[in-house]
VEXTORKE-292748 format. One record per residue (C-alpha): x, y, z; residue in three letters; residue number from 1. Coordinates in nm, 4 decimals, decimal comma. Layout:
N
r xx: X yy: Y zz: Z residuo: ALA num: NUM .
...
This chain:
162
r xx: -3,0176 yy: -0,4593 zz: 1,0663 residuo: MET num: 1 .
r xx: -2,8128 yy: -0,2643 zz: 0,8200 residuo: LEU num: 2 .
r xx: -2,7968 yy: -0,3625 zz: 0,4429 residuo: ASN num: 3 .
r xx: -2,4348 yy: -0,3949 zz: 0,3173 residuo: ALA num: 4 .
r xx: -2,4970 yy: -0,0776 zz: 0,0968 residuo: PRO num: 5 .
r xx: -2,5836 yy: 0,1215 zz: 0,3893 residuo: ASP num: 6 .
r xx: -2,2894 yy: 0,0030 zz: 0,5972 residuo: ALA num: 7 .
r xx: -1,9964 yy: 0,2364 zz: 0,6176 residuo: SER num: 8 .
r xx: -1,6427 yy: 0,1618 zz: 0,5188 residuo: SER num: 9 .
r xx: -1,4273 yy: -0,0764 zz: 0,7689 residuo: THR num: 10 .
r xx: -1,1091 yy: 0,0959 zz: 0,6165 residuo: ARG num: 11 .
r xx: -1,0931 yy: 0,3779 zz: 0,8930 residuo: PRO num: 12 .
r xx: -1,1869 yy: 0,1150 zz: 1,1872 residuo: TYR num: 13 .
r xx: -0,9117 yy: -0,0917 zz: 1,0708 residuo: LEU num: 14 .
r xx: -0,6694 yy: 0,1940 zz: 1,0382 residuo: LEU num: 15 .
r xx: -0,7312 yy: 0,2848 zz: 1,3954 residuo: ARG num: 16 .
r xx: -0,6837 yy: -0,0591 zz: 1,5072 residuo: ALA num: 17 .
r xx: -0,3579 yy: -0,1362 zz: 1,3332 residuo: LEU num: 18 .
r xx: -0,2328 yy: 0,2226 zz: 1,4405 residuo: HIS num: 19 .
r xx: -0,3268 yy: 0,1220 zz: 1,7976 residuo: GLU num: 20 .
r xx: -0,1555 yy: -0,2267 zz: 1,7580 residuo: TRP num: 21 .
r xx: 0,1506 yy: -0,0670 zz: 1,6333 residuo: CYS num: 22 .
r xx: 0,1973 yy: 0,2132 zz: 1,9183 residuo: THR num: 23 .
r xx: 0,1026 yy: -0,0831 zz: 2,1878 residuo: ASP num: 24 .
r xx: 0,3832 yy: -0,2954 zz: 2,0753 residuo: ASN num: 25 .
r xx: 0,6094 yy: -0,0262 zz: 2,0491 residuo: GLY num: 26 .
r xx: 0,6175 yy: -0,0069 zz: 1,6253 residuo: TYR num: 27 .
r xx: 0,6480 yy: 0,2761 zz: 1,4252 residuo: THR num: 28 .
r xx: 0,3083 yy: 0,2922 zz: 1,2365 residuo: PRO num: 29 .
r xx: 0,3376 yy: 0,3919 zz: 0,8806 residuo: TYR num: 30 .
r xx: 0,0859 yy: 0,4823 zz: 0,6046 residuo: ILE num: 31 .
r xx: 0,1098 yy: 0,4597 zz: 0,2228 residuo: ALA num: 32 .
r xx: -0,0739 yy: 0,6942 zz: 0,0376 residuo: VAL num: 33 .
r xx: -0,1876 yy: 0,7230 zz: -0,2879 residuo: GLN num: 34 .
r xx: -0,1591 yy: 1,1100 zz: -0,3653 residuo: VAL num: 35 .
r xx: -0,4087 yy: 1,2960 zz: -0,5820 residuo: ASP num: 36 .
r xx: -0,6012 yy: 1,6523 zz: -0,5779 residuo: GLU num: 37 .
r xx: -0,7730 yy: 1,5380 zz: -0,2339 residuo: MET num: 38 .
r xx: -0,4582 yy: 1,4692 zz: -0,0351 residuo: VAL num: 39 .
r xx: -0,2561 yy: 1,7313 zz: 0,1416 residuo: GLN num: 40 .
r xx: 0,0810 yy: 1,6621 zz: 0,1767 residuo: VAL num: 41 .
r xx: 0,4332 yy: 1,8130 zz: 0,1084 residuo: PRO num: 42 .
r xx: 0,4424 yy: 1,7135 zz: -0,3013 residuo: GLN num: 43 .
r xx: 0,8526 yy: 1,7235 zz: -0,2675 residuo: GLU num: 44 .
r xx: 0,8274 yy: 1,4063 zz: -0,1054 residuo: TYR num: 45 .
r xx: 0,5689 yy: 1,2325 zz: -0,3275 residuo: VAL num: 46 .
r xx: 0,6886 yy: 0,9725 zz: -0,5649 residuo: LYS num: 47 .
r xx: 0,5354 yy: 0,7917 zz: -0,8234 residuo: ASN num: 48 .
r xx: 0,2039 yy: 0,9290 zz: -0,7061 residuo: GLY num: 49 .
r xx: 0,2715 yy: 0,7954 zz: -0,3642 residuo: GLU num: 50 .
r xx: 0,3860 yy: 0,8839 zz: -0,0294 residuo: ILE num: 51 .
r xx: 0,4773 yy: 0,7251 zz: 0,2798 residuo: VAL num: 52 .
r xx: 0,4074 yy: 0,8845 zz: 0,6177 residuo: LEU num: 53 .
r xx: 0,5093 yy: 0,8128 zz: 0,9741 residuo: ASN num: 54 .
r xx: 0,2008 yy: 0,8290 zz: 1,1615 residuo: VAL num: 55 .
r xx: 0,3373 yy: 0,7883 zz: 1,5056 residuo: SER num: 56 .
r xx: 0,2467 yy: 0,9992 zz: 1,7859 residuo: TYR num: 57 .
r xx: 0,6162 yy: 1,0912 zz: 1,8348 residuo: ASP num: 58 .
r xx: 0,6242 yy: 1,2153 zz: 1,4687 residuo: ALA num: 59 .
r xx: 0,2826 yy: 1,3922 zz: 1,4689 residuo: THR num: 60 .
r xx: 0,0700 yy: 1,6166 zz: 1,6807 residuo: SER num: 61 .
r xx: -0,2893 yy: 1,6879 zz: 1,7070 residuo: SER num: 62 .
r xx: -0,3493 yy: 1,3298 zz: 1,5326 residuo: MET num: 63 .
r xx: -0,7113 yy: 1,2705 zz: 1,4293 residuo: SER num: 64 .
r xx: -0,7870 yy: 0,9360 zz: 1,2759 residuo: LEU num: 65 .
r xx: -1,1368 yy: 1,0299 zz: 1,1541 residuo: GLY num: 66 .
r xx: -1,3724 yy: 0,8065 zz: 0,9663 residuo: ASN num: 67 .
r xx: -1,3345 yy: 1,0383 zz: 0,6299 residuo: ASP num: 68 .
r xx: -0,9815 yy: 1,1755 zz: 0,6996 residuo: VAL num: 69 .
r xx: -0,6540 yy: 1,1222 zz: 0,8862 residuo: ILE num: 70 .
r xx: -0,5367 yy: 1,4987 zz: 0,9751 residuo: GLU num: 71 .
r xx: -0,2146 yy: 1,5813 zz: 1,1552 residuo: PHE num: 72 .
r xx: 0,0549 yy: 1,8161 zz: 1,1634 residuo: LYS num: 73 .
r xx: 0,4357 yy: 1,6829 zz: 1,1326 residuo: ALA num: 74 .
r xx: 0,7625 yy: 1,8397 zz: 1,0511 residuo: ARG num: 75 .
r xx: 0,9379 yy: 1,8040 zz: 0,7187 residuo: PHE num: 76 .
r xx: 1,3122 yy: 1,8880 zz: 0,6919 residuo: ALA num: 77 .
r xx: 1,2396 yy: 2,1399 zz: 1,0384 residuo: GLY num: 78 .
r xx: 0,8997 yy: 2,2944 zz: 0,8689 residuo: THR num: 79 .
r xx: 0,5825 yy: 2,2342 zz: 1,0390 residuo: PRO num: 80 .
r xx: 0,3196 yy: 2,1292 zz: 0,7791 residuo: ARG num: 81 .
r xx: -0,0410 yy: 2,0295 zz: 0,8155 residuo: GLU num: 82 .
r xx: -0,1546 yy: 1,7030 zz: 0,6480 residuo: ILE num: 83 .
r xx: -0,4869 yy: 1,6030 zz: 0,5321 residuo: ILE num: 84 .
r xx: -0,5064 yy: 1,2467 zz: 0,4019 residuo: VAL num: 85 .
r xx: -0,8867 yy: 1,1065 zz: 0,2966 residuo: PRO num: 86 .
r xx: -0,9281 yy: 0,7688 zz: 0,4431 residuo: VAL num: 87 .
r xx: -1,0200 yy: 0,6068 zz: 0,1064 residuo: ASP num: 88 .
r xx: -0,6764 yy: 0,7352 zz: -0,0305 residuo: ARG num: 89 .
r xx: -0,4358 yy: 0,5136 zz: 0,2390 residuo: VAL num: 90 .
r xx: -0,3068 yy: 0,1935 zz: 0,0225 residuo: LEU num: 91 .
r xx: -0,1588 yy: 0,0292 zz: 0,3447 residuo: ALA num: 92 .
r xx: -0,0850 yy: 0,0611 zz: 0,7308 residuo: ILE num: 93 .
r xx: 0,2263 yy: -0,1205 zz: 0,8551 residuo: TYR num: 94 .
r xx: 0,4912 yy: -0,1413 zz: 1,1056 residuo: ALA num: 95 .
r xx: 0,8155 yy: 0,0131 zz: 0,9959 residuo: ARG num: 96 .
r xx: 1,0245 yy: -0,2566 zz: 1,2155 residuo: GLU num: 97 .
r xx: 0,8654 yy: -0,5748 zz: 1,0806 residuo: ASN num: 98 .
r xx: 0,6312 yy: -0,4812 zz: 0,7709 residuo: GLY num: 99 .
r xx: 0,3188 yy: -0,6424 zz: 0,9448 residuo: GLN num: 100 .
r xx: -0,0072 yy: -0,4371 zz: 0,8701 residuo: GLY num: 101 .
r xx: -0,2484 yy: -0,4246 zz: 0,5988 residuo: MET num: 102 .
r xx: -0,3142 yy: -0,3345 zz: 0,2333 residuo: ALA num: 103 .
r xx: -0,5855 yy: -0,1724 zz: 0,0938 residuo: PHE num: 104 .
r xx: -0,7565 yy: -0,1661 zz: -0,2518 residuo: PRO num: 105 .
r xx: -0,6243 yy: 0,1500 zz: -0,4629 residuo: MET num: 106 .
r xx: -0,8675 yy: 0,4367 zz: -0,5251 residuo: HIS num: 107 .
r xx: -0,9196 yy: 0,5146 zz: -0,8982 residuo: THR num: 108 .
r xx: -1,0254 yy: 0,8310 zz: -1,0846 residuo: LYS num: 109 .
r xx: -1,3682 yy: 0,7363 zz: -1,1374 residuo: ASN num: 110 .
r xx: -1,4116 yy: 0,6410 zz: -0,7610 residuo: GLY num: 111 .
r xx: -1,3916 yy: 0,2523 zz: -0,7967 residuo: VAL num: 112 .
r xx: -1,1559 yy: 0,0373 zz: -0,6053 residuo: GLU num: 113 .
r xx: -0,9090 yy: -0,1906 zz: -0,7814 residuo: THR num: 114 .
r xx: -0,7214 yy: -0,4626 zz: -0,6808 residuo: GLY num: 115 .
r xx: -0,3312 yy: -0,3667 zz: -0,5332 residuo: ILE num: 116 .
r xx: -0,0964 yy: -0,4112 zz: -0,8288 residuo: THR num: 117 .
r xx: 0,2600 yy: -0,2403 zz: -0,7489 residuo: SER num: 118 .
r xx: 0,4576 yy: -0,2870 zz: -0,4769 residuo: VAL num: 119 .
r xx: 0,5635 yy: -0,0626 zz: -0,2341 residuo: LEU num: 120 .
r xx: 0,9241 yy: 0,1329 zz: -0,2568 residuo: PRO num: 121 .
r xx: 1,2078 yy: -0,0507 zz: -0,0890 residuo: ALA num: 122 .
r xx: 1,2315 yy: 0,0222 zz: 0,2779 residuo: PRO num: 123 .
r xx: 1,5576 yy: 0,2280 zz: 0,2067 residuo: GLU num: 124 .
r xx: 1,3555 yy: 0,4888 zz: 0,0142 residuo: SER num: 125 .
r xx: 1,0454 yy: 0,5178 zz: 0,2713 residuo: ARG num: 126 .
r xx: 1,2366 yy: 0,6528 zz: 0,5493 residuo: ALA num: 127 .
r xx: 1,0101 yy: 0,8338 zz: 0,8048 residuo: PRO num: 128 .
r xx: 0,9244 yy: 1,1684 zz: 0,6416 residuo: LEU num: 129 .
r xx: 0,8564 yy: 1,3325 zz: 0,9960 residuo: ALA num: 130 .
r xx: 1,0603 yy: 1,3190 zz: 1,3290 residuo: ALA num: 131 .
r xx: 1,0597 yy: 0,9686 zz: 1,5094 residuo: VAL num: 132 .
r xx: 1,1721 yy: 0,9302 zz: 1,8629 residuo: THR num: 133 .
r xx: 1,0860 yy: 0,5941 zz: 2,0065 residuo: THR num: 134 .
r xx: 1,1942 yy: 0,4547 zz: 2,3319 residuo: SER num: 135 .
r xx: 1,1004 yy: 0,0968 zz: 2,2615 residuo: LYS num: 136 .
r xx: 1,2719 yy: -0,1570 zz: 2,0180 residuo: THR num: 137 .
r xx: 1,1072 yy: -0,4281 zz: 1,8056 residuo: ALA num: 138 .
r xx: 1,2491 yy: -0,7726 zz: 1,8695 residuo: SER num: 139 .
r xx: 1,4842 yy: -0,8894 zz: 1,6238 residuo: ASP num: 140 .
r xx: 1,4443 yy: -1,2649 zz: 1,6503 residuo: SER num: 141 .
r xx: 1,1388 yy: -1,4564 zz: 1,5452 residuo: SER num: 142 .
r xx: 1,0990 yy: -1,8171 zz: 1,5831 residuo: ASP num: 143 .
r xx: 0,7612 yy: -1,8558 zz: 1,3372 residuo: ASP num: 144 .
r xx: 0,7428 yy: -1,8880 zz: 0,9716 residuo: ASP num: 145 .
r xx: 0,5141 yy: -1,5809 zz: 0,9230 residuo: THR num: 146 .
r xx: 0,8030 yy: -1,3440 zz: 0,8643 residuo: THR num: 147 .
r xx: 0,7289 yy: -1,0870 zz: 0,6224 residuo: PRO num: 148 .
r xx: 0,9460 yy: -1,0780 zz: 0,2871 residuo: PRO num: 149 .
r xx: 1,2547 yy: -0,8846 zz: 0,3252 residuo: THR num: 150 .
r xx: 1,4618 yy: -0,6960 zz: 0,0647 residuo: SER num: 151 .
r xx: 1,8273 yy: -0,7479 zz: -0,0239 residuo: PRO num: 152 .
r xx: 1,9145 yy: -0,5302 zz: 0,2718 residuo: SER num: 153 .
r xx: 1,7225 yy: -0,7776 zz: 0,5021 residuo: GLY num: 154 .
r xx: 1,4496 yy: -0,5008 zz: 0,5952 residuo: ARG num: 155 .
r xx: 1,1171 yy: -0,5898 zz: 0,5647 residuo: PRO num: 156 .
r xx: 0,9121 yy: -0,5054 zz: 0,2592 residuo: THR num: 157 .
r xx: 0,5304 yy: -0,4885 zz: 0,1933 residuo: LEU num: 158 .
r xx: 0,4207 yy: -0,6391 zz: -0,1289 residuo: LYS num: 159 .
r xx: 0,0718 yy: -0,5642 zz: -0,2743 residuo: ARG num: 160 .
r xx: -0,1060 yy: -0,8616 zz: -0,4440 residuo: VAL num: 161 .
r xx: -0,4408 yy: -0,8682 zz: -0,6327 residuo: LYS num: 162 .
């Protein structure tokens, strides 16, 4: 039996599961990433130390959702780029169409995870950074009361809570 300190992180498994859930349901999976020197992304798209990436199969190639890093190739303004994101730098994964997903604790400089204290950018500012072509669309109607919070434009938002 494994002791808790010896167990691996659940984060990569949850990321893969939610990525698969988004894909299976015709949603576009996005990840919010805390950018530091360990993250390889186009720096011109980083805002407030974070970047939101479209990680759908339509927007990426050579995608690998590993236990330690997420790697893929994507086009930014028509230029192909190699993206490398350590799994512990992923702040959230969610479906673009309805905001459903999961947020994770933030990584700090000393390696300690802290509670999530800020709110992701409004949906208008977290547009797909890589090309997207989807053949399915999400249902716009919802009869339950688990509808995610929305911005003034009516699009879903993801709120980080402590």
